[in-house]
Each structure stands twice: as C-alpha cells, then as structure tokens.
TORRO-185724 format. One record per residue (C-alpha): residue number from 1; x, y, z. Coordinates in pm, 1 decimal. Example, Ala and Ser with C-alpha at 12.3 -4.5 7.8 and 13.67 -1.06 7.14 Angstrom:
BEGIN
<pt><zakol>1</zakol><xx>1230.0</xx><yy>-450.0</yy><zz>780.0</zz></pt>
<pt><zakol>2</zakol><xx>1367.0</xx><yy>-106.0</yy><zz>714.0</zz></pt>
//
This chain:
BEGIN
<pt><zakol>1</zakol><xx>-13452.7</xx><yy>659.5</yy><zz>-27293.9</zz></pt>
<pt><zakol>2</zakol><xx>-13709.3</xx><yy>456.1</yy><zz>-27108.8</zz></pt>
<pt><zakol>3</zakol><xx>-13776.1</xx><yy>86.1</yy><zz>-27116.5</zz></pt>
<pt><zakol>4</zakol><xx>-14108.7</xx><yy>-90.0</yy><zz>-27126.9</zz></pt>
<pt><zakol>5</zakol><xx>-14137.5</xx><yy>-460.5</yy><zz>-27054.9</zz></pt>
<pt><zakol>6</zakol><xx>-14459.8</xx><yy>-645.3</yy><zz>-27135.1</zz></pt>
<pt><zakol>7</zakol><xx>-14566.1</xx><yy>-974.3</yy><zz>-26984.6</zz></pt>
<pt><zakol>8</zakol><xx>-14875.9</xx><yy>-1184.2</yy><zz>-26948.0</zz></pt>
<pt><zakol>9</zakol><xx>-14932.0</xx><yy>-1299.3</yy><zz>-27302.1</zz></pt>
<pt><zakol>10</zakol><xx>-15014.1</xx><yy>-1657.0</yy><zz>-27386.7</zz></pt>
<pt><zakol>11</zakol><xx>-15254.4</xx><yy>-1894.1</yy><zz>-27556.4</zz></pt>
<pt><zakol>12</zakol><xx>-15618.0</xx><yy>-1916.6</yy><zz>-27453.6</zz></pt>
<pt><zakol>13</zakol><xx>-15940.0</xx><yy>-2046.3</yy><zz>-27596.4</zz></pt>
<pt><zakol>14</zakol><xx>-16209.8</xx><yy>-1814.6</yy><zz>-27721.1</zz></pt>
<pt><zakol>15</zakol><xx>-16402.2</xx><yy>-1668.5</yy><zz>-27431.7</zz></pt>
<pt><zakol>16</zakol><xx>-16101.3</xx><yy>-1676.7</yy><zz>-27203.8</zz></pt>
<pt><zakol>17</zakol><xx>-15918.2</xx><yy>-1393.6</yy><zz>-27031.2</zz></pt>
<pt><zakol>18</zakol><xx>-15565.8</xx><yy>-1262.5</yy><zz>-26999.7</zz></pt>
<pt><zakol>19</zakol><xx>-15408.5</xx><yy>-968.9</yy><zz>-26820.8</zz></pt>
<pt><zakol>20</zakol><xx>-15112.3</xx><yy>-801.5</yy><zz>-26983.2</zz></pt>
<pt><zakol>21</zakol><xx>-14868.9</xx><yy>-601.5</yy><zz>-26771.8</zz></pt>
<pt><zakol>22</zakol><xx>-14624.0</xx><yy>-333.8</yy><zz>-26878.7</zz></pt>
<pt><zakol>23</zakol><xx>-14347.3</xx><yy>-245.8</yy><zz>-26635.7</zz></pt>
<pt><zakol>24</zakol><xx>-14222.2</xx><yy>103.5</yy><zz>-26712.6</zz></pt>
<pt><zakol>25</zakol><xx>-13867.0</xx><yy>224.2</yy><zz>-26648.9</zz></pt>
<pt><zakol>26</zakol><xx>-13744.1</xx><yy>572.4</yy><zz>-26723.8</zz></pt>
<pt><zakol>27</zakol><xx>-14094.1</xx><yy>712.3</yy><zz>-26762.5</zz></pt>
<pt><zakol>28</zakol><xx>-14358.0</xx><yy>784.6</yy><zz>-26503.2</zz></pt>
<pt><zakol>29</zakol><xx>-14704.3</xx><yy>658.2</yy><zz>-26587.2</zz></pt>
<pt><zakol>30</zakol><xx>-14855.0</xx><yy>949.2</yy><zz>-26394.8</zz></pt>
<pt><zakol>31</zakol><xx>-14675.3</xx><yy>1195.3</yy><zz>-26624.7</zz></pt>
<pt><zakol>32</zakol><xx>-14723.6</xx><yy>1030.2</yy><zz>-26963.4</zz></pt>
<pt><zakol>33</zakol><xx>-14999.1</xx><yy>899.4</yy><zz>-27181.9</zz></pt>
<pt><zakol>34</zakol><xx>-14975.6</xx><yy>522.1</yy><zz>-27202.3</zz></pt>
<pt><zakol>35</zakol><xx>-15116.0</xx><yy>298.2</yy><zz>-27468.3</zz></pt>
<pt><zakol>36</zakol><xx>-15158.0</xx><yy>-59.6</yy><zz>-27579.5</zz></pt>
<pt><zakol>37</zakol><xx>-15123.8</xx><yy>-149.7</yy><zz>-27945.1</zz></pt>
<pt><zakol>38</zakol><xx>-15139.1</xx><yy>-477.0</yy><zz>-28134.2</zz></pt>
<pt><zakol>39</zakol><xx>-15023.3</xx><yy>-611.6</yy><zz>-28465.3</zz></pt>
<pt><zakol>40</zakol><xx>-15160.1</xx><yy>-924.1</yy><zz>-28626.1</zz></pt>
<pt><zakol>41</zakol><xx>-14973.2</xx><yy>-1107.9</yy><zz>-28902.6</zz></pt>
<pt><zakol>42</zakol><xx>-15008.6</xx><yy>-923.9</yy><zz>-29232.3</zz></pt>
<pt><zakol>43</zakol><xx>-15186.3</xx><yy>-629.1</yy><zz>-29072.5</zz></pt>
<pt><zakol>44</zakol><xx>-15086.6</xx><yy>-283.5</yy><zz>-28962.6</zz></pt>
<pt><zakol>45</zakol><xx>-15034.2</xx><yy>-202.7</yy><zz>-28599.7</zz></pt>
<pt><zakol>46</zakol><xx>-15348.1</xx><yy>-64.8</yy><zz>-28439.3</zz></pt>
<pt><zakol>47</zakol><xx>-15417.8</xx><yy>118.1</yy><zz>-28118.3</zz></pt>
<pt><zakol>48</zakol><xx>-15622.1</xx><yy>-87.9</yy><zz>-27874.8</zz></pt>
<pt><zakol>49</zakol><xx>-15647.8</xx><yy>132.1</yy><zz>-27566.6</zz></pt>
<pt><zakol>50</zakol><xx>-15497.0</xx><yy>443.1</yy><zz>-27414.0</zz></pt>
<pt><zakol>51</zakol><xx>-15497.1</xx><yy>619.5</yy><zz>-27078.8</zz></pt>
<pt><zakol>52</zakol><xx>-15418.7</xx><yy>978.8</yy><zz>-26988.8</zz></pt>
<pt><zakol>53</zakol><xx>-15147.3</xx><yy>1073.1</yy><zz>-26742.6</zz></pt>
<pt><zakol>54</zakol><xx>-15417.5</xx><yy>1150.8</yy><zz>-26489.3</zz></pt>
<pt><zakol>55</zakol><xx>-15562.5</xx><yy>805.1</yy><zz>-26534.8</zz></pt>
<pt><zakol>56</zakol><xx>-15913.7</xx><yy>937.7</yy><zz>-26582.1</zz></pt>
<pt><zakol>57</zakol><xx>-15940.5</xx><yy>949.9</yy><zz>-26960.1</zz></pt>
<pt><zakol>58</zakol><xx>-15938.6</xx><yy>618.6</yy><zz>-27141.2</zz></pt>
<pt><zakol>59</zakol><xx>-16007.3</xx><yy>533.4</yy><zz>-27500.6</zz></pt>
<pt><zakol>60</zakol><xx>-16074.7</xx><yy>198.7</yy><zz>-27663.8</zz></pt>
<pt><zakol>61</zakol><xx>-16096.6</xx><yy>71.2</yy><zz>-28015.3</zz></pt>
<pt><zakol>62</zakol><xx>-16453.2</xx><yy>-22.9</yy><zz>-28099.7</zz></pt>
<pt><zakol>63</zakol><xx>-16350.3</xx><yy>-385.5</yy><zz>-28148.5</zz></pt>
<pt><zakol>64</zakol><xx>-16253.0</xx><yy>-421.3</yy><zz>-27780.9</zz></pt>
<pt><zakol>65</zakol><xx>-16499.3</xx><yy>-193.0</yy><zz>-27602.9</zz></pt>
<pt><zakol>66</zakol><xx>-16670.7</xx><yy>-371.2</yy><zz>-27321.1</zz></pt>
<pt><zakol>67</zakol><xx>-16413.2</xx><yy>-652.0</yy><zz>-27323.9</zz></pt>
<pt><zakol>68</zakol><xx>-16076.8</xx><yy>-484.0</yy><zz>-27255.3</zz></pt>
<pt><zakol>69</zakol><xx>-15986.8</xx><yy>-249.8</yy><zz>-26971.3</zz></pt>
<pt><zakol>70</zakol><xx>-15673.8</xx><yy>-39.2</yy><zz>-26943.9</zz></pt>
<pt><zakol>71</zakol><xx>-15554.6</xx><yy>57.8</yy><zz>-26598.6</zz></pt>
<pt><zakol>72</zakol><xx>-15239.1</xx><yy>154.6</yy><zz>-26415.8</zz></pt>
<pt><zakol>73</zakol><xx>-15071.0</xx><yy>127.7</yy><zz>-26077.8</zz></pt>
<pt><zakol>74</zakol><xx>-14871.2</xx><yy>442.5</yy><zz>-26010.6</zz></pt>
<pt><zakol>75</zakol><xx>-14697.8</xx><yy>283.1</yy><zz>-25712.3</zz></pt>
<pt><zakol>76</zakol><xx>-14563.0</xx><yy>5.2</yy><zz>-25932.1</zz></pt>
<pt><zakol>77</zakol><xx>-14530.0</xx><yy>231.2</yy><zz>-26238.8</zz></pt>
<pt><zakol>78</zakol><xx>-14708.3</xx><yy>-38.3</yy><zz>-26434.3</zz></pt>
<pt><zakol>79</zakol><xx>-14984.6</xx><yy>-33.8</yy><zz>-26692.1</zz></pt>
<pt><zakol>80</zakol><xx>-15227.2</xx><yy>-320.7</yy><zz>-26741.3</zz></pt>
<pt><zakol>81</zakol><xx>-15460.2</xx><yy>-443.7</yy><zz>-27011.6</zz></pt>
<pt><zakol>82</zakol><xx>-15729.2</xx><yy>-675.0</yy><zz>-26880.8</zz></pt>
<pt><zakol>83</zakol><xx>-15874.2</xx><yy>-873.2</yy><zz>-27168.7</zz></pt>
<pt><zakol>84</zakol><xx>-16193.1</xx><yy>-1074.6</yy><zz>-27131.3</zz></pt>
<pt><zakol>85</zakol><xx>-16416.3</xx><yy>-1268.4</yy><zz>-27369.5</zz></pt>
<pt><zakol>86</zakol><xx>-16123.4</xx><yy>-1304.4</yy><zz>-27603.5</zz></pt>
<pt><zakol>87</zakol><xx>-16189.6</xx><yy>-1381.3</yy><zz>-27967.3</zz></pt>
<pt><zakol>88</zakol><xx>-15967.1</xx><yy>-1540.8</yy><zz>-28234.0</zz></pt>
<pt><zakol>89</zakol><xx>-15943.8</xx><yy>-1202.3</yy><zz>-28405.3</zz></pt>
<pt><zakol>90</zakol><xx>-15768.3</xx><yy>-1067.8</yy><zz>-28095.0</zz></pt>
<pt><zakol>91</zakol><xx>-15468.0</xx><yy>-1283.7</yy><zz>-28184.0</zz></pt>
<pt><zakol>92</zakol><xx>-15169.6</xx><yy>-1051.5</yy><zz>-28226.1</zz></pt>
<pt><zakol>93</zakol><xx>-14849.6</xx><yy>-928.3</yy><zz>-28073.1</zz></pt>
<pt><zakol>94</zakol><xx>-14942.2</xx><yy>-669.5</yy><zz>-27812.0</zz></pt>
<pt><zakol>95</zakol><xx>-14717.4</xx><yy>-371.0</yy><zz>-27744.9</zz></pt>
<pt><zakol>96</zakol><xx>-14710.5</xx><yy>-122.3</yy><zz>-27462.4</zz></pt>
<pt><zakol>97</zakol><xx>-14612.2</xx><yy>236.6</yy><zz>-27545.0</zz></pt>
<pt><zakol>98</zakol><xx>-14526.8</xx><yy>551.9</yy><zz>-27352.2</zz></pt>
<pt><zakol>99</zakol><xx>-14626.5</xx><yy>892.6</yy><zz>-27475.0</zz></pt>
<pt><zakol>100</zakol><xx>-14374.1</xx><yy>1154.4</yy><zz>-27574.3</zz></pt>
<pt><zakol>101</zakol><xx>-14282.4</xx><yy>1384.4</yy><zz>-27284.0</zz></pt>
<pt><zakol>102</zakol><xx>-14341.3</xx><yy>1671.4</yy><zz>-27526.3</zz></pt>
<pt><zakol>103</zakol><xx>-14711.1</xx><yy>1589.0</yy><zz>-27503.3</zz></pt>
<pt><zakol>104</zakol><xx>-14724.0</xx><yy>1595.3</yy><zz>-27124.5</zz></pt>
<pt><zakol>105</zakol><xx>-14959.6</xx><yy>1891.7</yy><zz>-27123.2</zz></pt>
<pt><zakol>106</zakol><xx>-15201.5</xx><yy>1733.5</yy><zz>-27367.1</zz></pt>
<pt><zakol>107</zakol><xx>-15179.4</xx><yy>1397.8</yy><zz>-27192.9</zz></pt>
<pt><zakol>108</zakol><xx>-15296.1</xx><yy>1551.4</yy><zz>-26866.9</zz></pt>
<pt><zakol>109</zakol><xx>-15637.8</xx><yy>1605.8</yy><zz>-27020.2</zz></pt>
<pt><zakol>110</zakol><xx>-15664.8</xx><yy>1352.2</yy><zz>-27300.8</zz></pt>
<pt><zakol>111</zakol><xx>-15520.0</xx><yy>1039.1</yy><zz>-27449.1</zz></pt>
<pt><zakol>112</zakol><xx>-15492.9</xx><yy>890.2</yy><zz>-27793.1</zz></pt>
<pt><zakol>113</zakol><xx>-15446.8</xx><yy>562.3</yy><zz>-27973.3</zz></pt>
<pt><zakol>114</zakol><xx>-15249.9</xx><yy>733.0</yy><zz>-28248.0</zz></pt>
<pt><zakol>115</zakol><xx>-14899.4</xx><yy>592.3</yy><zz>-28262.6</zz></pt>
<pt><zakol>116</zakol><xx>-14767.6</xx><yy>943.1</yy><zz>-28334.7</zz></pt>
<pt><zakol>117</zakol><xx>-14822.6</xx><yy>1029.0</yy><zz>-27967.3</zz></pt>
<pt><zakol>118</zakol><xx>-14579.3</xx><yy>759.5</yy><zz>-27851.2</zz></pt>
<pt><zakol>119</zakol><xx>-14202.3</xx><yy>747.1</yy><zz>-27864.0</zz></pt>
<pt><zakol>120</zakol><xx>-14113.3</xx><yy>445.8</yy><zz>-27651.2</zz></pt>
<pt><zakol>121</zakol><xx>-14224.5</xx><yy>90.1</yy><zz>-27717.5</zz></pt>
<pt><zakol>122</zakol><xx>-14194.3</xx><yy>-245.2</yy><zz>-27550.3</zz></pt>
<pt><zakol>123</zakol><xx>-14075.3</xx><yy>-560.1</yy><zz>-27722.4</zz></pt>
<pt><zakol>124</zakol><xx>-14424.1</xx><yy>-706.9</yy><zz>-27744.2</zz></pt>
<pt><zakol>125</zakol><xx>-14599.7</xx><yy>-1010.3</yy><zz>-27603.3</zz></pt>
<pt><zakol>126</zakol><xx>-14784.7</xx><yy>-1270.6</yy><zz>-27808.8</zz></pt>
<pt><zakol>127</zakol><xx>-15153.0</xx><yy>-1334.3</yy><zz>-27751.0</zz></pt>
<pt><zakol>128</zakol><xx>-15307.6</xx><yy>-1629.7</yy><zz>-27932.1</zz></pt>
<pt><zakol>129</zakol><xx>-15677.7</xx><yy>-1707.7</yy><zz>-27910.9</zz></pt>
<pt><zakol>130</zakol><xx>-15802.0</xx><yy>-2035.4</yy><zz>-28051.3</zz></pt>
<pt><zakol>131</zakol><xx>-16160.2</xx><yy>-2111.7</yy><zz>-28148.7</zz></pt>
//
C-alpha cells in the first residue's frame, strides 16, 4: 500500500497563493492518475483537479479553472497544486489521491476527478482563506 503525504497548506488572505505538495511513496506518478480533492466543513468531498499518468491530460473543477494548476515532478515522484487568487470559498482540507493501479490503462489517456478512480489518500492539509 502506498503513502501520500501532503504539505503546503496554511492561512492566507483572499487573493493570495499557496502551493500544495504531495510526496508519493509506493506509487509512481508516471504510472497512475493523480488527483487533488477538498472537503469543506459540512460539505461532501469534491474533486478539484486531476492529471493523467502521462501528465498531459488535466481536468479542473469549474470553480478553480484559471486559478489552480496541477503538475507533477516525476524525478521527485511528487504532485503539486498551485493555487492562486484564492477565495474564502476555497477554504477546506485538501487531499492528494493516487489512482487505482487497475486503471493504469485508462489513466494513460485520461484522468478523472471521480473519487471512485482513487484508492490511496493522503492525510490532508488545511487551507484557510480569509476575506
């Protein structure tokens, strides 16, 4: 079983930026779909961004398009979420997730923000945006 460790969360004012990192152990980011999810208090977890194993197919929730960017460093086996122009509604616990190896073939040509694609999760990192 792999391990995912998020870092980079914190408190910022609206309009600020943060970069989340997800160090991946036991999985290879170049062989798995990777995704970022978030869960705000009282709300369901939602998919924020995803990236294919090839790194060329990325998806974003409409609420973060143009503000968030998912990327990866295969040498460091790390996935990033660059967040800019942060808004109070971005406040949540952010989770990194690794796609199921069973979906390796699909993940080579697509990616998804559906949690059903993912079978390994990090512990989460808090992001708080104040107005």
